[in-house]
N, C-alpha and C positions, 0 to 999 in steps of 0.2 A: 141434309139427310144422313142419318146416322142411327145405329142402334144406341139404346141407352146402356148397353153392357157389351164388353168386349170378349167376356167369357162365360160360357153355359157349363155348369158341371153336371153331369149325369152318373148314375150307377152302372158299373159294368154288369152286363149278363142279364140285366132286367130291362123290360119294357118301361118306358118313361113317359112323362108329358112335359111340355113346355106351353105355359100360357103366354100369348103373343098378342100384345096389344099395339095397334095401330092408330096414333093420334093425328096423323096427316090427313085431313080433310081433303076427300076426292083423289088421294094418290093410293095406288096399290102397293103392297110389299108382302114378302113372305120370308121363310127361312128355308134354305136348301142346304143339307149337310154332305161334305165330300170327304174322301179319304185325306185329301191335302189340297193346298192351295194350286198345285201344279197338276192335279188329277180331278178336272171338273167334267170328265166324260161318263163317270158312273155314280150318280148320287146315291147315298146311303138313305136319304130322306129327303123328300120335296112336298113342303107345305102348300096347300091352297093359297092362292092369292087373297089378301084381306083388303078390302077398300076402306080406307079410314073415314070417319073414325069407326072402328071396329075391334072385336076381340075374338080370338078362337083359342082353343086348346088343342094342341098338336099332339097326337100319339106317335112317339118315336120308338121304333122296334129296337129290341136289346142290341147293344154295341159292345164290341170287345174292349178292354182296357187300352187307352191311347189318347192321342190328341188329334183332333180332327177340324176341319176348315168348315165355317159356314158363310153364306153370303144371302143377299136378296137377289132374287132372279131379275128383278125389274131394275133394280140399282146395284149392280155388282161390285161397286166400290164400297157398299155398307157391308163390312166383312166382321168376322170374329172367330174365336175358336171354341170348340167343344171338347171339353176335358172329361174323359170317361175313366172313373176310378174303381 
């Protein structure tokens, strides 16, 4: 269980979209974005769960420039970073 990318790049100060494809049949995944890997109490974004195979376009609210942490809520070892420039 892993994301096919470890880094998502978004534009600072603008609403963005992430197209998320789950190819794992019968398995739920999502993306949740947090300020950091140690601050998981206040998600900046939490996408709906997608049961595979399935695809969704998440609408991400504008974020300030910086580096953030993301994971799958169902499989929290699936992780990566969001770089906002």
